[in-house]
Every structure is written in structure tokens, then in C-alpha cells.
C-alpha positions in Angstrom: 126.7 87.2 77.9 127.6 90.8 77.3 131.1 92.0 77.8 132.8 95.3 78.1 135.7 95.9 75.8 138.2 98.7 76.3 141.2 99.4 74.0 144.6 100.3 75.4 147.8 101.3 73.6 151.2 100.3 74.7 153.5 103.2 75.4 157.0 102.1 76.4 157.8 105.2 78.5 154.6 105.2 80.6 153.0 101.7 80.2 149.4 101.3 79.1 147.4 104.4 78.1 143.9 104.7 76.8 143.5 104.9 73.0 141.4 108.0 73.7 144.7 109.6 74.8 146.7 108.4 71.8 145.0 107.1 68.7 148.2 107.5 66.7 149.7 104.3 68.1 148.7 101.4 65.9 149.3 98.6 68.4 146.7 98.1 71.0 145.5 95.6 73.6 141.9 94.7 74.3 140.8 94.2 77.8 137.7 92.1 78.0 136.1 92.1 81.4 133.5 89.4 81.9 131.8 87.7 84.8 134.2 85.3 86.7 134.5 81.7 85.7 136.0 78.7 87.4 137.7 75.7 85.9 135.9 72.8 87.7 138.4 70.3 86.3 141.6 71.9 87.7 143.3 69.9 90.4 144.0 71.9 93.5 145.4 69.0 95.6 148.9 70.6 95.2 147.8 72.9 98.0 148.0 70.1 100.5 151.8 69.9 100.0 152.4 73.7 99.7 153.8 75.2 102.8 152.0 78.3 104.2 153.9 81.6 103.8 154.5 84.4 106.3 151.3 86.0 105.0 149.2 82.9 105.9 150.8 82.8 109.4 150.0 86.5 109.9 146.5 86.0 108.6 145.9 83.1 111.0 147.2 85.1 113.9 145.1 88.1 112.9 141.9 86.0 112.7 142.7 84.4 116.1 143.4 87.8 117.7 140.3 89.5 116.2 137.7 86.7 116.4 139.0 84.1 118.9 138.4 81.4 116.3 141.4 79.0 116.3 142.8 78.7 112.8 146.1 77.2 111.5 148.2 78.9 108.9 147.5 75.9 106.6 143.8 76.5 106.9 144.2 80.2 106.3 146.3 79.4 103.2 143.7 77.2 101.7 140.8 79.5 102.5 142.8 82.5 101.1 143.6 80.7 97.9 140.3 79.0 97.3 137.9 81.7 98.5 137.6 83.5 95.2 137.6 80.2 93.3 134.6 79.1 95.3 132.8 82.3 94.6 133.1 81.6 90.8 132.3 77.9 91.1 129.2 76.2 90.0 128.8 74.7 93.5 128.4 78.2 94.9 126.0 79.3 92.1 123.8 76.2 92.8 123.2 77.2 96.4 119.5 78.0 97.2 120.3 81.4 98.6 123.0 82.4 96.0 122.9 86.1 95.1 125.2 86.5 92.2 125.8 89.6 90.2 123.7 90.1 87.1 125.4 91.0 83.9 124.3 94.7 84.1 125.9 95.0 87.5 129.0 93.2 86.3 129.3 95.5 83.3 128.9 98.6 85.5 131.6 97.4 87.8 133.8 96.7 84.7 133.4 100.2 83.5 134.4 101.5 86.9 137.4 99.2 87.0 138.6 100.2 83.5 138.3 103.8 84.5 140.2 103.2 87.7 142.9 101.4 85.8 143.2 104.3 83.3 143.4 106.8 86.1 146.0 104.7 87.9 148.2 104.4 84.8 147.9 108.2 84.3 149.0 108.8 87.8 152.0 106.5 87.4 152.9 108.2 84.1 152.8 111.6 85.8 154.9 110.3 88.7 157.4 108.7 86.2 157.6 111.9 84.3 158.2 114.0 87.4 160.9 111.5 88.5 162.6 111.6 85.1 162.5 115.5 85.2 164.1 115.4 88.7 166.8 112.9 87.5 167.6 115.2 84.5 167.9 118.2 86.9 170.2 116.3 89.3 172.3 115.1 86.3 172.6 118.6 85.0 173.7 119.9 88.4 176.3 117.1 88.7 177.6 117.8 85.2 177.8 121.6 86.0 179.7 120.8 89.2 182.0 118.4 87.5 182.6 121.0 84.7 183.4 123.7 87.2 185.7 121.4 89.2 187.5 120.5 85.9 187.9 124.2 85.0 189.3 124.9 88.5 191.8 122.1 88.2 192.8 123.2 84.8 193.3 126.8 86.0 195.4 125.6 89.0 197.5 123.4 86.7 198.0 126.3 84.2 199.0 128.6 87.1 201.4 126.0 88.5 202.9 125.5 85.0 203.2 129.3 84.6 204.9 129.6 88.0 207.4 127.0 87.1 208.2 128.7 83.8 208.8 132.0 85.5 
């Protein structure tokens, strides 16, 4: 099986960034994106005791509203949680009409996802940078206003002291 490996550097101020952006940073994380797998031995019976969340209630109501198919929140919960696991399971892959992704398609999608992740991190870094610049500007205005107010108080106090002395 072929895999796609992409290297990322950890930058504390902005999160993960591509090593193409910063080769100077020595520490890096490898993202390996492969075709999905499923642990056939894991026990999912805990879902029987797990209460459905508000999301599952809303999903069941949405399905009933849009399709007319009666569905409980518990059923929606199990389908929601087990759907992707079924897609990766051997039971799904053994179906006669299974149409799984080949490794080339998986690799192409991986390249796309890595690029999308990089762009997302860059957008977040830009947003964080703009927010930091705005916070610095607000802080500077507050400091200037406080300094002006302190100078005004000092001038009034000196004038009051001078008036008492005279």
C-alpha cells in the first residue's frame, strides 16, 4: 500500500505550518494518510447503554421530517457512530457490489486534504495575526488614554496645590 507523507512544523504562535514555509524549525510532525481501516475486534456494545445526545435527537427529527421514515434517536445515534466504521469494515469490502477507492484515488484525495489543511492553517494564522495586531492597537489606545488621564489628574492636583500655597 502506498501512502502519502507530508511534513509539518510546530509553530507555537500559529499552530502547524508546512515545512515548505519554515525549514528552519527542527521539530516536525509527519502526517501519514492511508486508506481507512477498521478494528474488527473492538467491542462496540457500549453504544447500547450510551444515551443519545441532542444531536441524535435532532438528526432523528430531521430524517423523519425530510423522509417520513420513523427513526428513534437511539437508532440515529448508532447509525451515525457506526456508519463510517462499516465503510472501512471487511464486511463491507466483501460485498458483491462493493466499489471501494483504489490507492491512486485515495492518494489523490490525500494530497487534496493535506493542501486543504495547509490552507486552513494559513488562514487561521492570518486571522490570529490580525487579531493580535488589533489587540495591540486597542491596548496602545487604552495606555494612551490612561496616560492622558493621569497627566490631567496630575496637572489638576498641582494646580490645586499651587492654589492652596498662594
